[in-house]
Every structure is written in C-alpha cells, then in structure tokens.
N, C-alpha and C positions, 0 to 999 in steps of 0.2 A: 741364475744362468752365472755357469763361471767365466772367467777373461781371463787376461793373462796377468792379472794383480798379484799373483803368487809371484814366490823368489825364483830365478832361474837356477838358481842353486836346488832347489827341491827336482825339477826334473834332471840335471846333470846326478846327481845323487842316485835319485830313484832308479831311472831309465838307463845307464851306462855302467860300464865297468873301462870304459874304455878313457886313454888319455885325451886322446887327440878328436873332438867333435863339433863338428859343426849344428845348429838347432837353428831350423825355421818355422814360421808362425805363421798362421791362417786362423782367421775370422770370420764370418758370416758378413761383419762390416769393415773387412778388407777393402782393398783393390789390386788389383792383379799386376799393376803397374807400380807398387809399393816393393822394397829389397826383400821382406818376409822377416823383419827385426818383430821383437815384442813392442815396440812403440808401433809399427808402420808394418803390419802382417799381411800377408795375401790372401785372396778371397777363395779361391777356386782351386779343388784336387788337381785340375789339370795346370795353373797355374806353379802350385808346387811342384810338381815333376818337373817342368819346363826348371824352375828356379834350382833344385836338383841338379840338373845337369850341370848347370854352371857352375854351380861348387866344386863338382867334381872334378871338372877342366880347370878351378882356378886354385882348388887346393884338393889335387890327387893325393888318395891313400887315408883321408877322415872318414872318420863315420859319420851319419847323417841322420837325426832326427828332425821328421817333421809332425809339429805338434799342433790340434786340431782345437779351436774353443768350443765352448758349447755351441750349440746350432744348427739350422739344417743347412744342407748343400744341395742343390736340386742339379741334379744332371740328367741333361736333355738325348745326350748318350753317353753310352761305357766311356770311361777312362782307358785310353791304349796303353801300354808298357811294352818297353822291346830289351832287348840286349844292352842297348847303350843308356838303360834307367837301372842296371844292375848295382847292388854294392858288390863284396866282397865277402870274404871269410873272415879277413881282418878290419875292413872298412864296413860294416854293413848299413843297410840303409831301413830306417822304419818308420812307419808312417803311422800316428795314434794318435786317441783323444788325451784332451789334457787331463789330468786328477778328478776322477768323478765326475767328469764333463758328459752329456750327454749328446753326442757327436753322432748323426743323422746324414748318412750319403743317401739319397732318395733319389728313385727315377721315377719318378709322379709329380702332378702337379695338385695343389690344393685347388681344389672347388668350392666356390662361394656364390654369393646373391642366391641363395633360394628362396625358392616362394610356393604358395599355393598352385594348386593347376586350377584354370582358371580357362584352358579351352574344352566348350563343351563337348567337341568330337570325342578328343582324349578323356574325358571325365565318362562317356557315355561306354568308352570302352573298358574304362579301371571296375575292377570289382567294387560294389557299394559300398563294401565295407573299408573301401583302400579310400574314397573320395578325397576326405576330409582330412586324412593322415599322409599322403604320397606329397612333396614339394618338387618342383622342379628349378633346372638351374640352365641358363643358357650359355652351352659351354662356347658357339662361336664368339658370344658379344665376351667372354673371357680371353680370349683368343684361343683357345683350345680346337683345334681341327683335327686329329690325329690320333685317331680312335683304333685304329688296327684292323685288322677283320677276323669274325671267326672263321677258322677253317678244320675238314675235318682231323681228328687226328685218333689215337689209340693204340690198340695193339695192330702191329703190322700194317698202320696207316700212317706214320710219319709222326713227327713231333715239330711242328713248329712255334711260332714264337704267340703268346698267348695275345687275345686282342687286352683294348682298355679293360683293366680290372677295376672295381671301386673298394675303396678300403677305407674301412669308417672305426676312429678311435683305436687304430692298429689292427684291426681285425677284418679279414675279407668278409665283402658282404655276396649274397648268393644272386646271383642272373635270375632274374623272376621265372618258377619253375610249377610244373605239376606232375605227380603230386606233390607235397612242400616235403614230405620225409617218403624214401623207400620207393618202390617200384608199382609198374603193372605188367602183367600178361599180357602175351600173344594167343590168339584161341585159332588163327591160321593164318597160312598163306597163300596167295597167287603166285609161282615165281619167287624172286627176290625182290619183284618191285611193290607188289600189293602187301600190306599186312593187317590183317584183322587184329584190333586189339580189344580189350577186355571194358572198354567204357566209350559211352556216347558225349566225352566232355570235348571230343575233337570239334563238336557243332562252333566253341566258343572262338576256335582258332581260325576259322577263315578268313579273316580279316586282317591276321598276322603277318608282319611283310618279309620276316624272315625266322620262320619257326625252327629249332633244332630237336635233335633227340639224340639222348645217350642210353647206349644199350647194352646187355651183355645178349647177344643174337643167339647163343649155344653155351659155348665153354665161361664157366664162371670165372675163366683167367683171362677171358680175350674180349675187350672192350670196345666200344666205337661211339665215338661224337659224330653226327652226321647230320648235314640239313636235311629237311622234310619237304621233300619235293612237290608236295602235294597232300591233299584230304579231303578224301570221301564222306562227310561226315554220314551221311544217309546208310552208308555201309560199315560205318566203323575202321574204314582203312586209313592206314597212314601208305601216302603214295612215297617210294623210296627213289633215289636219284640210280640211272642203271647203270651210272658210272661208277659209282662205290660198291664194292664187294664184299661183304661180312667173310674172314676167309675161311671161316667153317660154318656158312649157311647159318639159316635162321631155323630155329627147330620151336613148334608150339608146344606148348605146356611148359616149356623149358625158361625161353626167355623171357627177358625183362629188363623194363625199359622206364624212363622218365624224359617227358617233355619241356623246353627250358627256352628263355627269350623270347618269355614272352607278355606283351603289354597287359596281358586280359585276365592273368595270373599274377600280376602283382598282388598280393594279398595278406602281405603277415609284414612285421618288422623285420629289418635286413635285407628285404629284396631289393633290385635293381632294376630297370629297363636303360638302353641307352638306344634312344632314335638317332642315329648313323645320318638320314638325309635331312632333319631338320637340324641337330646337333643340341639334341636338349637330352638332358640325363632328368630321369625323373627316379626319387629315393623315399621308401618308407624307412625312415629312420630311425634307430632302437633305443630309440628314449617316448617316455611316455607322450610329450605334446612338445609343441614349436616347433622354429627352425632351426635346419641343422647350425650349429658352432661352427663359423669359420674355425678352418684349420684342421678340423675332424675328418674332414671328406676328402679320400686322394684317390685321383686315376692315375692307373701307371701310364707309362709313355714309353720309356728308355727300354732299348731290348740289356741290358745289362748295367753294372756299377764296372767294376774292372773287367777289363782284357788282357791279359799277358801274355809274351809270346818270347821264349827265349831270356826270359828274365830269372835272375837268381840272387840270394842272398837281401833277399827284398820281405822286409814282416809289415803288415797293416794289424793292427790292435785295440780295440779297445772300441769300433766304431758299430753303429747299427746300421745295416746297408736292407732297403727296401725299396717295395714298391716297383718295380721292372717287369717284363714279360717275358723274359727267357733267363737264364742263371746269370743269377750274382757274381761271381769271380768265376772268372775262365782263364785255365794257366795252361800254357803248351810249351812242352822243353823246360831247358834251364834248368838250376839246382836250389835246392835249399829256402825257395819260397813259402810263407808261412802265412794262413790266417791264424790270428790266438784272439781268443776273449771277444769277439763279436758277435753281436745277435743280429743273425740274418732273417728275413721272414719277409712272407706274403712277396713272393717272387713267381714269377710264372714256371719255370721249371726248377733246377735243382739251386741249391746255394751256393756250393763249392762244386768245381769239376778241374781236376787235374789232369791232364793226357801228357803220356811221356815224361821226359826228366828225370831226374833222381831225387829222395829227401825232399820232396815237399812236405809241410806236414799243416792239418786242420786240429787246434788243439783248444779244446775249453769254450767250445763256441754255443748259444742255443740257437738254433735252427727249428723252425718252424710255418708253420704255413705256406709251405713251398709248392709250386704246383705241380712237380714232379716229385722224384728223390732227395735226399738230403745232401749230403757228399759221397763224389766218387770219384776213386783215385783211381789210376791205370798207367802199368809203368812198368819195366823190365822187356829182357827180351828170350822168348820162350827156348828158342833153338838153343840158346849158351845158356840158358838157367841164369840170368844172370841179374840179378835183384835190382828195383829201383828204391827201396827204401822210405818206400811213403808210408806216413803215418796219419790214422784219424784216432786222436786220444780226446780222452774227459767232456766229450760233446754229451751235449741234449737236443735230442731230436727228437720230434713228436709233429702229430697232426700234418703229414707231407702226404703228397700223390693227391691234393684236391683236384687236378684237373686228368693227369693219365695214372689210372686206377690201379696198373698192374705193372708189373714187373719193374719196377721205379723205388727201390731198394732206401732204406733211410742212409745206410752208409752200405757201400759196395769197395772192392779193390778188383782186379784183374791187371794181368801178367804176370807178374816174378816178383815174390820176395817183397810184399808189402804187410803191414799191422791195421790192423782195428780194434782198440784195446779201450777199455775201462768208459766205452759212452753206453748212455741209456738212449734207448730205444723203445718209443711206444706208438698207437695209437694211428697204426697204418693198415690201410687196406687192404695189403697185399704184402710182401717180403719186405723184408726188416733189415736182412746183413744177405751179401752173397760174395763170393768169394772165387771169380775165374780165372783158371789160370792153375801156376804154382806155386807151391813154397810159403803160401803166405800164413799169416799167423793172428787168429782171430779169439781174444781171449779178456777175460776180467770182463766181460760187457752183461749188462740185465737189459733183456726184451721183455716186452707184456703187452697182452691186448693188442696184438697185429693179425694180419690176415682175417679181419672180421667180416670182410666184406667176400671175400673171395671162398673157392674150393678148389681141392687137389691142386694145391700150394702149399708152399713153407716159407715158414720167417726165416728160416736160413734155406737158400733155395740154388743147387747150381744142377745142371744134365745133359745126358745124353755125350758125353767125350771122357772116353780112355786114359786119356792122355793127360789130363787137368790133376795131378797126383801131389803128395806131397805140405796140403793143405792140414795145420793143424788147429781145431778147437778146442781151446782147452777154457775152464773155469769159468764158465759165463753159466747164468741165472736165468731160465726161462719158464715164463709162468703165464698163465691163464691165455693160452692160445687156442682157441676153437676151431676156429673156420664158420663162414658166414652158410655154405650152402653144399649140395652135392658131396662129397667125398669127403669136407670136412677140411681144416687146416694139419698140416704136417709143422714141425718145429724144426730139425732139422732133416730136409728132404734132398737123397742125393738121387735125382731120377735117372730113368734110362741110362741102366746100368753105367753110373757115373763110380768112381776109382777112388780108392788111394788116400781117403783120407783118415785122419785121426782125429778121433772124438771123446775125451779123456775130462775128468774129473768136472763136469758139468752137473747143476743141479735143474731138472726138470719138476715143475708143479703145475698140475690140472694142465695138462696138453693132453691132446687129443690125440696125436700120433708122433712120438719126443723121437724117436730117431727110426729112419724110414727109408731103408737101402735098399732101392727098383733095381733088383736085380745085379747090382756090380762087384768088383773084386775088389781084396785088398784093403778092407776100411777094418778102422782097429777102433771099439766100441768098450772102452776100459775106465772103472776107478767112478762111473755117474753113478747118481741119485736120484732116483726115478720116483714121484709121488703123487698118487691120485692122477694118474694118464693114463685116458681111456686103455690105451695100447704102447706100451712103452718100446718092445723091441721088435724090428720088423725087418723080414726081408723077402722078400718073392722073386716068383723065377719068370719074369717076364719074358727075357730075353729065348726062354724055351716056349714060352708060350704064342701070347699074341706079337710080342715085337719080335719075333724069330726072323721073320721077310726081313726087318728093318737091319735087325744084324749081318745078316747075310748077304746083303744088298752090296756089290762093291762101290757102289755111287753114293751111299747112303752117307748119313753126317758121321756117324762112328770110323765106318772106314777111312773117309775123308780125311778129319781129322786125325787118326794114324797117321796119314800120309805124309801130312802137314808136318810132323816132328819127327826128327832124327832118333827113330827109340833106337837104331841100331849103334850108335854111335856109345864111344866107350864111358861118355859123361854120362849121357840118360842109361845104361847098363846099370853103371855104378851105384845110379840113386833110385829108379827105379827096376828093381830086376829082372819083376815079372814080368812085363809091358812088353819088351822084343817079343818072345814068343807068344804073346796073345793067341794068333789067329791059328797057332798050332796045339792050344790049350782051350778046347770048346767053348771057345769065346761065348755062348749063349749062356752058359752056367756059371751061375756066382760063385766064386771059391775065395776061399783063405781071407773071411771075413769073420771078426772074431767078437765073442762079445763075453769078458771076462772080469770079473772082481767089479762088477756093478749089485746094487742095493734097490730092489723096488720092494713096493707096497702101496698098496689098494691098487685100484686098476687092473689092468691084466699086463701080466709082463709077455707072455712068448706068445708073437705073432710071426713065427719064423716058418718059412715054409719045409716042411715034413719033408719033401723030397730031395732040397740040396742042405740041409741038416749035416749029412756025410762030410761035404766039401768045406764047413767053418769050425770053428772052432768054439764053442761056448761053455764055460768051464768057471768053476768059482763063484755064479752070482747068488747070493741071498734074494729071494723070492719071497713077500708073504702078501699076497693080492687079496687075500680078507684081512688085513689087517693092518689099516692104514696109519694105526698110531706107531707102529715101528720104528718109525722116521718121527722127528720132531724136529720143523724147522722154526730158529729162535731168530727172532725181530725185535728188534728197538721200536722205540714210538713212529719214529719215521717210516715203517714198512721195510728197511734194510737189513737185509738176512746179515747174521752175525755170528749164526754156531749153529753146527747140527747137530742133533743129539739121537743116539740110537738107544731100541730097548734092550739089545744087544751087546755090549760094547765086546764081548769073549770072540762071537761067532766074525764080528767084523773087524777082526785084529785077525782069525784065523784066514777069512781068505785073502790076506793080503792088503786089503783096503788104505790108502794114501789120506789122509787128512786134505780137504780142500779149505781155502784159504777162504772160505767167503766173505770174511771182515775186506777182504779188500776187491769186491766185487762192483762194480759200479761206477761212477763220476765220483769223483773227490776234492775237498777242498783246494783250492790253490790261487794264492792271488792275481793270476792270470784269467783266472774262470773270468765267463760275462756275467754270470750271475750266483750267489749262495745266500739261503740254502738254497735246493734245487726240489721243489715239490713237482710229484706225478700220481694224480690220486688211479686207482686200482681198479678194474671193473673186475669181481673175481665169477669166474664163469661156471657154469656147471655142466659136468660129463653126460651125453646123453647115455643111454642103458645098450 
C-alpha cells in the first residue's frame, strides 16, 4: 500500500506547472481534525473539501492539490460540492490519487461474518443443489439496515435509485432469477392483469414474499421491471398489478420475460437474495468452496459519490468510484470540471452525468457495470445555437445498462456543440452513442457488440425531430453489430424523419443495417467503407406511408419540435437553409440525402426506396456485393484497425475517395488514462441470409 513516504517534490513536479500551490493530504489512517499535512493527513473527502475552503480564504489565488493515499474511503452519502468549492482558470483545484496508489471512493459497505445456512425453513426453500453452497450474513447484526427497495423501472416507467446491490471481487452479482439465462415466452393474456406463461415453474414461487418480473412485453426496445402481484400456479398465470401499464400492451408469442428476486431459484454461483424483513443476505459465492473472504463482498449504500452544482475548475483524477445506487458523479452547471483517468464501476445508474454549464470533460476513464448508461453530457442553448463545449474522450465504456436495458447509452451528448471522441464502447444491450440536438461531433470512436438484446434499435440512435441538425459522425469504426431480435440492429439509425446529419469517413464491418435513414432529409453520407454488411445504404419513405398521419398532425412530435425552435431567425436560416420552408416542401417526402464516394463490398449495398431516389443524390459509389475481398481491413495483433487496402486503387482514386485516418480511431495511450493497454474481446457476428 502506498503512503506519503515519497517525496513531496515528486508530487509538485509531476502534478503541477504552477508556481504557487498548496498540497493537502488525505489517508484512511488520518483524522478529519488534522490540518491535512503529509505528517497529519485528513481522513475523508468531505473534510478535504472543507479544508480547501479554508485554504482558499487564507491564500486566495493559489492552486490546490488534494492527494489521497492508497485505501478505501467509504461514503454513506454523496459528497456535495457547490460554487464556493470552485477553483479558477489560473488556480484550479485537483483531487487525485497518490502516484500508483489504488484509491477507492466506495458507496458500499463490506459484508462479513458469513456462515452456512442452518434455518431449516430456508433450507427447504433453497434448491437442493444450493443448500451446502449458499452462505448467509446477518446484516442487522453488522449494523446494516438500509436496503433500499425494488421499484418499477424501465421504458417510460421512471429511473429510481437502485436497491442495495451485491458486488463480489469487484463484479456485480445476480439477484436470484429464473431462467438463469435468456427469457421465457407468453402463451395468452386475459387483459393486462393475467399473463399465461410457457412454463409450470411458477409453482415453486408461491411462497416467495416479493417476486419480480423483467419483460419485453411487446417491443424489443421497451422493457419493464415490475413486481408480480400474484401467482395462479395451476393456470400457469402471472398476475400483474393493475397500477402498472405496459406502454404498448402485451403481445402473445412475442413477449419475453424472466422472474427474479426469488430465494427458491438461488441455484448457481454468483446469485444472491436479500431477506429485507429478517435482514439476512443469502449468497452463493463464485469460488469453489469455503466462506466468503472478508473484504470482497460489498453491498451498495450511497445514492452517489460526488454531486456538484455550479462548480468550476475542479478535477477528480485517478480514483476508483464504485458501489453506489445511482449516478456516481453528477455535475450541474459550472464550467471546466473534469473527471480524468478514473475507474467508475458497479453503480446503479450512470458513471458521470453533466447537465448545463460549459466545457466539462470526462477523459481517459474506464467505465463498466453501470446499471444504466455510462457517460451523459448535456449543455448548450438550442434557440441561440450556443455550444457548451463538453467533451467525452479516450474512455473505455463497456458492459453497461445492467438494470435499465434500453435508451441508456454508453456515451451520449445533447444540447449544442458537444463532442464524443476516441472512445471505445462495447457490450451494451441497446444503444452505444447518441447526440441529440445540434452541431455535435462524434469522431474516431470504435463501437462493437452492442444492440445485442434489442431489435429495431441503433448503435447510434436519434429520432423524430426535423430541427436537430448539424451533427457530424466521422472517422468511426463500427463492427459486429447484429441486433438481438425482430428487425435486428441498425448501426447509425436516423429514425422517424430525423434530418441533417453528416456521416463521413466511417468504417462499417459486419453490421446488420449500417446507415439507416428513416425518411428524413438533408443527410450527407460520403467517403465511408462498408464491408460484409447485410445492408449498407437505406432510405425509406415512411412519411409517405405508415407515418404520414404523424407527419401531418399539427400536434404531433415533429411539428411540436419545429415550433419550439426559431427556425425563421436569420441565425437558423444561415445554419440550416432548408429547414425554414420544410412545411411548404412536401415534408413527408425524404429529400436531398446524399450517398456519394462510398465503397461497399460483400452484403448488399442498395436498400434505397426506389420511389424516392429521384429526390436524392446517389453517385460515384463503388459497389462489389459479391466480392468481399475487394476491401481488406488490416489490423495489428491487438485487433486495432491500422490500414485499409482496396483491390482496385485506381478506381478508388477516380471517385475522389479520401484516406480515412483509421490508425487514429479508438482509445490511445496517455499517462492520464485509467489503464493501458486496453483489452476488449470481440465476438464476431454472422449476418443472416
């Protein structure tokens, strides 16, 4: 374990180029009554924040470093920062780990004193295979009484904080469920309250005190977590609450579900069950045998780690943040706050959320096992098209959306003028990226193995707004994106007449539907490479067909969005010249989309609606549907894309194709990154016929 025995000179030289600086020290062995010197460190983040306030008052204008020694800092609630905790451009404030130290800010509490299950009533309810394996801990005896509560959540059902979750050896454990993998189906319904399922397993659950179900009741992009109100085991019927309404109803033969929070289904390593009334935690640890080692089982407690409001010029760097029930880092307002080189994992909601303010940045972080999305940055003023300048760069985001499975992106921006760059995002059940609003840049990212549980969904998704224009997607590498069900997965999905995107210099490999324009206008798709994609280029005419009523509806989403923005102002007319007259220009017909200077090999290039081709520009594309070897993607030993080779270089030059800087795509080494090298196994997908 690192302490403060290293030279203070190293800290000052390595961490600051400023001439006037104060350094404060924090260590698990410290005391909050200490002054925060190296010999007498503080003990907590909250005390360090308060000491920073004193230093600012006593020594105004000095930069401040707060350095944490190796160890775990337990937070029972988020530490809150306000404007009074800000630094300045000339005198920033940095909270950071000591060099090479593992510093953990945890919102959880360690659970110990595990023993075998001896209560015969519990043993009788456990599966026979589990009885000798499951361990129990008396939480109340350890002073742990705040368990949170399971609450309905999912698509259009809200986003409450998670209940207490169990993490073992830094991995999220599974609340006991059936089936252990995948889903079951629905055979029939009686209204919305009685759902006949395709199994007689329900008979095992009649003694469960609080059984729950997770389901895609109709659409594969609209999930719901809800309590099971009752069980009619003889009829194989789950009884639903009358108070909870699936947005799109329940469809026999299409719906899929699993049940959880079931003691009687605790039947494999890694599963747990919390008896809230008795305060006992039952757990089958993922180790061969023996008790749970102390210090490896953590139950989440705090609703977050850091919460900042109107905070400016403050950086949090090199810290592990984990085991909280909601978003780890929440920033509202302020300017130039940074989360740098942190590992953020095992949280109930997002890793980082920034709303409002300007020039906030999440850089070089490892983000995984988030209950919802990874990083979300929102800011800028749409009516005046004033950019916020937020930046998410060089982050590795994976295995996110554990709890809320849809519309919780790995990285998202919204508002005006924000950036997503050089990130690696993979293993998400639904969306990877999104940029809602105007004038965002999404560049040099690598995305793979997302949209794996959903259908009719996009790795990059935006939809149903004529005004969200000026967004640029360039030089990204999208691969192995298939989709789980139904219509499969799109890669770049401009849904329901979304307009005004520029998509250039991207590489698509093994993507089910690569660029999918759902009836919108003014989308420019140029200089891209498509290899072995089932469908490369898509434009449909939904506004002329099934979506025409919604297009024409004066109170519909599209026209409401149009009225909300000053599209007739000089500024908007200059920026988006075709938007002001959209209602006088057959708004239901897709127009002025461009597919030019693209190269496609393998799969199918053309999926553009023939009746609308006259309104588009489709020219100078090289297409080799039956010759996937025409394009060769060269990768290094780690799988990183380093070069593209073509069978006919002269033909490529003739269409004016510009070299794509593929060697710059993805995360890159930097001393500020949370880890290096970055490993990310790729599951190669096979396109359907």
